[in-house]
C-alpha positions as CSV (number, residue, x, y, z in Angstrom):
1,X,28.8,-3.3,-110.6
2,X,32.3,-2.7,-109.1
3,X,35.1,-5.1,-108.3
4,X,36.8,-4.9,-105.0
5,X,40.3,-6.4,-104.7
6,X,41.0,-5.0,-101.2
7,X,40.5,-8.2,-99.1
8,X,39.5,-10.9,-101.5
9,X,40.1,-11.6,-105.2
10,X,36.9,-12.0,-107.2
11,X,34.6,-10.1,-104.8
12,X,32.0,-8.1,-106.8
13,X,29.8,-5.4,-105.1
14,X,26.5,-4.7,-106.8
15,X,24.6,-1.4,-106.8
16,X,22.6,-2.4,-103.7
17,X,25.7,-3.0,-101.7
18,X,25.5,-6.8,-101.9
19,X,28.7,-8.7,-102.5
20,X,29.2,-11.9,-104.6
21,X,32.3,-14.0,-104.0
22,X,33.3,-16.0,-107.0
23,X,35.7,-18.9,-106.8
24,X,39.1,-18.5,-108.4
25,X,40.3,-21.3,-110.5
26,X,43.8,-22.5,-110.0
27,X,46.3,-22.3,-112.9
28,X,46.4,-25.3,-115.1
29,X,49.7,-27.3,-114.7
30,X,50.8,-29.0,-117.9
31,X,52.8,-32.2,-117.1
32,X,55.0,-33.5,-119.9
33,X,55.1,-37.3,-119.6
34,X,57.7,-37.6,-122.4
35,X,57.5,-41.1,-123.7
36,X,54.6,-42.3,-121.5
37,X,52.7,-43.9,-124.4
38,X,55.7,-45.7,-125.8
39,X,56.5,-47.2,-122.4
40,X,52.8,-48.1,-121.9
41,X,52.7,-50.0,-125.3
42,X,55.9,-51.8,-124.4
43,X,54.5,-52.9,-121.1
44,X,51.2,-54.0,-122.7
45,X,53.1,-56.1,-125.2
46,X,55.3,-57.7,-122.5
47,X,52.3,-58.6,-120.4
48,X,50.6,-60.1,-123.4
49,X,53.6,-62.3,-124.1
50,X,53.8,-63.4,-120.5
51,X,50.1,-64.3,-120.6
52,X,50.5,-66.3,-123.8
53,X,53.5,-68.2,-122.4
54,X,51.6,-68.9,-119.2
55,X,48.5,-70.2,-121.1
56,X,50.6,-72.5,-123.4
57,X,52.6,-73.8,-120.5
58,X,49.5,-74.5,-118.5
59,X,47.9,-76.3,-121.5
60,X,51.0,-78.5,-122.1
61,X,51.3,-79.5,-118.4
62,X,47.7,-79.9,-117.3
63,X,45.7,-80.1,-120.6
64,X,43.5,-77.1,-119.9
65,X,44.0,-73.4,-120.2
66,X,41.7,-72.4,-117.3
67,X,42.1,-74.8,-114.3
68,X,38.8,-76.5,-113.5
69,X,37.3,-76.1,-117.0
70,X,37.9,-78.9,-119.4
């Protein structure tokens, strides 16, 4: 089995003259998100605080947490 790089990368010619073309995987790109998880935790905490304040406010004004359910 021989490998031919003349026209295509990854083309292999067998003994019978048949060619197999294999796909070439792209190089992996590593993206450094830095402080992604720290920012995600802060956002989750802030959204939880907003939800709690909204639930308490709704309960004090209307007497229920979910409108329509007593």
